[in-house]
C-alpha positions in Angstrom: -18.0 -28.4 -25.8 -14.5 -27.6 -24.4 -13.4 -29.6 -21.3 -12.2 -27.5 -18.4 -8.4 -27.9 -18.2 -7.1 -28.3 -14.7 -3.9 -26.5 -14.3 -1.2 -27.7 -11.9 -0.9 -25.9 -8.7 2.2 -23.8 -7.6 2.6 -22.4 -4.2 5.3 -19.7 -3.8 6.3 -19.0 -0.2 7.5 -15.4 0.0 6.6 -12.3 -2.0 10.0 -10.7 -2.3 12.2 -10.1 -5.3 12.4 -13.8 -6.2 8.8 -14.8 -5.3 7.1 -12.1 -7.4 9.2 -13.1 -10.4 8.2 -16.8 -10.2 4.6 -16.1 -9.5 4.2 -13.6 -12.3 6.0 -15.8 -14.8 3.8 -18.9 -14.1 0.5 -17.0 -13.7 -0.8 -18.3 -17.1 0.6 -21.8 -16.9 -0.4 -22.8 -13.4 -2.8 -22.1 -10.6 -0.5 -19.9 -8.5 -0.8 -19.1 -4.9 1.7 -16.6 -3.5 1.9 -16.7 0.3 3.2 -13.5 2.0 2.6 -12.1 5.5 3.2 -8.5 4.5 0.4 -6.4 3.0 2.6 -5.0 0.2 5.8 -5.7 -1.7 8.6 -4.1 0.1 11.2 -2.6 -2.2 14.2 -3.0 0.2 16.6 -1.5 -2.4 15.0 1.9 -1.5 15.0 1.4 2.3 18.0 3.5 3.2 16.9 6.3 0.9 13.6 6.3 2.6 15.1 6.9 6.0 16.8 10.2 4.9 14.0 11.1 2.4 10.6 10.1 3.8 8.8 11.2 0.7 10.3 8.0 -0.9 8.3 5.8 1.5 5.2 5.6 -0.8 7.5 4.3 -3.5 9.0 1.7 -1.3 5.7 -0.2 -0.4 4.0 -1.4 -3.6 0.6 -3.2 -3.5 0.3 -6.8 -4.8 -3.2 -6.5 -6.1 -2.2 -6.2 -9.8 0.7 -8.7 -9.8 -1.4 -11.7 -10.8 -4.2 -11.8 -13.3 -5.2 -15.4 -12.6 -3.5 -16.5 -9.4 -4.0 -15.5 -5.8 -1.9 -13.5 -3.3 -2.6 -14.9 0.1 -1.7 -12.7 3.1 -0.6 -15.4 5.5 2.6 -16.9 7.0 4.0 -20.4 6.3 4.5 -22.0 9.7 5.4 -25.6 8.6 6.6 -26.8 5.2 7.8 -30.4 4.8 8.2 -30.5 1.0 4.7 -31.9 0.4 2.4 -29.8 2.6 2.4 -26.1 3.4 0.8 -25.2 6.7 -0.2 -21.6 7.2 -0.7 -19.5 10.4 -4.4 -19.2 9.6 -4.8 -23.0 9.7 -5.0 -23.4 5.9 -3.1 -26.4 4.5 -1.9 -26.4 0.9 -0.7 -29.4 -1.1 0.7 -28.0 -4.4 2.1 -29.9 -7.4 5.1 -27.5 -7.3 6.5 -25.6 -4.4 8.8 -22.6 -4.5 10.5 -21.4 -1.4 11.4 -17.7 -1.7 11.1 -16.5 1.9 14.2 -14.4 1.8 16.3 -13.1 4.7 15.9 -10.8 7.6 18.3 -7.9 8.2 18.4 -5.2 10.9 16.2 -2.2 10.4 16.3 0.1 8.4 17.9 -1.9 5.6 14.9 -4.2 5.8 11.5 -3.5 7.3 10.4 -5.8 10.1 6.7 -4.9 10.1 4.0 -6.8 8.3 1.6 -3.8 8.0 2.7 -1.0 5.7 1.2 1.7 8.0 3.4 0.4 10.9 6.4 0.2 8.7 6.0 3.7 7.4 5.6 5.0 11.0 8.9 3.2 12.0 10.8 4.7 9.1 9.4 8.2 9.8 10.5 7.9 13.5 14.0 6.8 12.4 14.1 9.8 10.1 13.1 12.2 12.8 15.7 10.8 15.3 18.4 10.8 12.7 17.6 14.4 11.7 18.1 15.5 15.3 21.5 13.8 15.6 24.7 15.7 15.0 26.8 12.5 15.1 26.0 9.0 13.8 27.8 5.7 14.3 27.1 2.9 11.9 28.2 -0.6 12.9 29.3 -2.4 9.8 31.4 -1.1 6.8 30.0 -3.5 4.3 27.7 -2.6 1.4 24.8 -1.6 3.7 26.9 0.5 6.1 28.6 2.3 3.2 25.4 3.0 1.4 23.7 4.3 4.5 26.6 6.5 5.3 26.4 7.9 1.8 22.7 8.6 2.1 23.1 10.4 5.4 26.0 12.5 4.1 24.1 13.5 1.0 21.0 14.5 3.0 22.8 16.2 5.8 26.4 17.2 4.8 27.2 18.6 8.2 26.6 15.4 10.2 29.6 13.6 11.7 29.4 10.0 10.4 31.6 7.2 11.7 31.7 3.6 10.3 32.9 1.0 12.7 33.9 -2.5 11.7 36.0 -5.3 13.1 37.4 -6.0 9.6 40.5 -4.1 8.6 39.0 -2.8 5.4 35.7 -1.7 4.0 33.5 -3.8 1.8 34.4 -7.5 2.5 33.8 -9.9 -0.3 35.3 -11.0 -3.6 35.6 -7.4 -5.1 38.5 -5.7 -6.9 40.7 -3.6 -4.6 40.3 -0.8 -7.0 36.6 -0.6 -6.0 37.5 -0.2 -2.3 40.0 2.5 -3.2 37.4 4.4 -5.2 34.8 4.1 -2.4 37.4 5.2 0.2 38.3 8.2 -1.9 34.7 9.3 -2.0 34.2 8.6 1.7 37.1 10.9 2.4 35.5 13.6 0.1 32.3 13.3 2.0 34.0 13.5 5.4 32.8 10.0 6.4 35.2 8.7 9.1 36.2 5.0 9.6 37.3 3.1 12.7 38.3 -0.3 11.3 39.9 -3.4 12.7 38.7 -3.2 16.3 35.3 -4.3 17.7 33.4 -2.5 20.3 34.0 -3.7 23.9 30.3 -3.6 24.5 27.2 -2.5 22.6 25.8 1.0 22.9 23.5 1.6 25.9 20.8 3.0 23.6 18.7 1.0 21.2 19.5 1.1 17.5 17.8 4.1 15.8 17.1 5.8 19.2 18.2 9.3 19.7 20.4 9.7 22.8 24.0 10.7 23.4 26.3 7.7 24.3 30.0 6.8 24.6 31.5 3.4 23.7 35.0 2.1 23.4 36.7 -0.2 20.9 39.1 -3.0 22.0 42.1 -0.9 20.9 41.1 1.8 23.4 39.4 4.3 21.0 36.5 6.2 22.6 33.5 7.0 20.4 30.7 9.4 21.1 27.6 9.7 19.0 23.9 10.7 19.2 22.5 7.7 17.4 23.6 4.4 16.0 22.4 1.7 13.6 23.5 -1.9 13.0 24.5 -2.5 9.4 25.3 -6.3 9.5 23.6 -9.5 10.3 21.7 -11.2 7.4 19.8 -14.3 8.4 17.9 -16.7 6.0 14.2 -17.1 6.9 13.7 -20.8 6.9 12.4 -21.5 10.4 9.2 -23.0 8.9 11.2 -25.9 7.3 10.2 -29.3 8.7 10.0 -33.0 8.1 11.9 -34.4 5.1 12.8 -30.9 4.0 15.0 -30.5 7.1 17.6 -32.7 5.5 18.4 -30.0 3.0 18.8 -27.2 5.7 22.3 -26.3 6.5 23.5 -25.4 10.0 23.3 -21.7 9.2 19.8 -21.9 7.9 20.3 -22.0 4.1 18.8 -24.7 1.8 21.0 -26.9 -0.3 19.9 -26.8 -3.9 20.9 -28.5 -7.2 22.1 -26.5 -10.2 18.5 -26.5 -11.4 17.6 -24.7 -8.1 15.6 -27.7 -6.8 15.9 -28.4 -3.1 18.3 -31.4 -2.7 16.3 -34.6 -2.6 13.1 -33.1 -4.1 12.0 -33.1 -7.8 9.3 -30.5 -7.5 10.4 -28.2 -4.7 12.6 -25.2 -5.5 14.4 -22.7 -3.4 15.9 -19.4 -4.6 17.2 -16.1 -3.5 18.6 -15.4 0.0 17.7 -18.9 1.3 19.5 -20.9 -1.3 23.1 -21.8 -0.8 24.1 -21.5 -4.4 25.0 -17.8 -4.8 25.2 -14.4 -3.0 22.3 -12.7 -1.2 21.2 -10.0 -3.6 17.9 -8.8 -5.0 19.3 -9.0 -8.6 20.4 -12.6 -8.1 16.9 -13.6 -6.7 15.3 -12.0 -9.7 17.4 -13.8 -12.2 17.0 -17.1 -10.3 13.2 -16.6 -10.5 13.5 -16.8 -14.3 15.4 -20.1 -14.1 12.8 -21.6 -11.6 9.9 -20.5 -13.7 11.5 -21.9 -16.8 12.1 -25.3 -15.1 8.6 -25.6 -13.7 7.1 -24.7 -17.1 9.3 -27.4 -18.6 8.2 -30.0 -16.0 4.5 -29.0 -16.6 5.0 -29.5 -20.4 7.2 -32.6 -20.0 9.7 -31.0 -22.3 13.5 -31.3 -22.3 16.3 -30.8 -19.8 16.0 -28.3 -17.1 18.0 -25.0 -17.1 20.9 -24.7 -14.6 21.9 -21.6 -12.6 25.3 -20.2 -13.3 26.7 -18.5 -10.2 27.3 -14.8 -11.0 30.6 -13.1 -11.1 31.2 -10.5 -8.4 28.9 -7.6 -9.1 27.9 -4.7 -6.9 26.1 -1.4 -7.5 27.0 0.8 -4.5 25.5 4.3 -4.5 26.7 6.9 -2.0 23.7 9.1 -2.1 21.9 10.1 -5.4 25.0 11.2 -7.2 27.9 9.3 -5.7 29.2 5.8 -5.4 30.9 3.1 -7.5 30.5 -0.5 -8.3 31.9 -3.6 -10.0 30.2 -4.5 -13.3 29.9 -8.0 -14.8 32.9 -7.4 -17.0 35.0 -6.5 -14.0 35.0 -2.8 -14.8 34.9 -0.3 -11.9 31.8 1.9 -12.5 31.9 5.6 -12.3 29.7 7.6 -9.9 27.8 8.8 -13.0 27.0 5.3 -14.1 25.9 4.3 -10.5 23.7 7.3 -10.3 22.0 6.4 -13.6 21.6 2.7 -12.8 20.4 3.0 -9.2 21.3 6.1 -7.3 18.7 8.5 -8.7 15.5 6.4 -8.4 16.7 3.3 -6.5 15.2 1.1 -9.2 11.7 1.9 -8.2 10.3 2.1 -11.8 11.5 -1.4 -12.5 9.4 -2.9 -9.7 6.4 -0.6 -10.4 6.4 -2.2 -13.8 7.0 -5.7 -12.4 3.9 -5.4 -10.2 1.8 -4.0 -13.1 1.3 -0.7 -11.3 2.1 1.7 -14.1 -1.1 3.6 -14.9 
């Protein structure tokens, strides 16, 4: 008679790009519990497309129910995590053998959804679409990747809209990117008629709320007057680590990130990992979170088996895939090459990588 083998327990806090990767990879080896307050996986990569093209919304919210064959997806919110115990909003307390923190980051709507229920999120995106459709002129605050991508989406959907990017920085796309990329993006922005007002902040914020339709006038510190019908904020990422407590607080930086070792373990802990947008080891990107998930899963598997050295994360070279609508855009590839708009369209622009995550969540029929 076979004895029942008790598997080690793994709690994954956060069901975003990194969390689903770890949970799925360890589903056979461990008793996995994925804790996530949202009722569906939110494919944020498709968020800006969904604002201008609402028929994309059903492809942006993907159910969790087929992700794990053995483990559990628990719709709940972590309220206190000290490195040993995970306390949830429902009152449940979990004491796993291994803990993976993958709670991600918040970002102003519409680049990320701020609703837990899909029905509410879809309604908010639809309202944003309706308001944006009415507007003749649009102001986007932030000329980084999100602002640029959103501008490209709006221009592709409504070529006649007046679109203005405003940023305190003197150039578009801050970060460690080749200047040739900025030059190519600038060339395409000019072709699309997307204007820029760079190097001067607004004197005060618009009187209307972001995403609300309503004519307004604002001024920049250099005296430029700007009129528009609607505006959106396209900056302001913040790691979601407000649940960190107890001994775990020692690893939390002043700006909310968690210090991790090269193995992606939280500093000071042998069996607690942090990855994606809350770890301080690399840039905040979905692709980085996905690749880090593979390292974390490999290392937990090695600890379970008691086998060998743990894998280390190698910070990525500057890489960006930046579509400007379904057919435009550019990017910087791992080899440093500046990608053509055709390559960007093929990699991301046409389907916003939806199929990859449909497969990841085992939803392909």
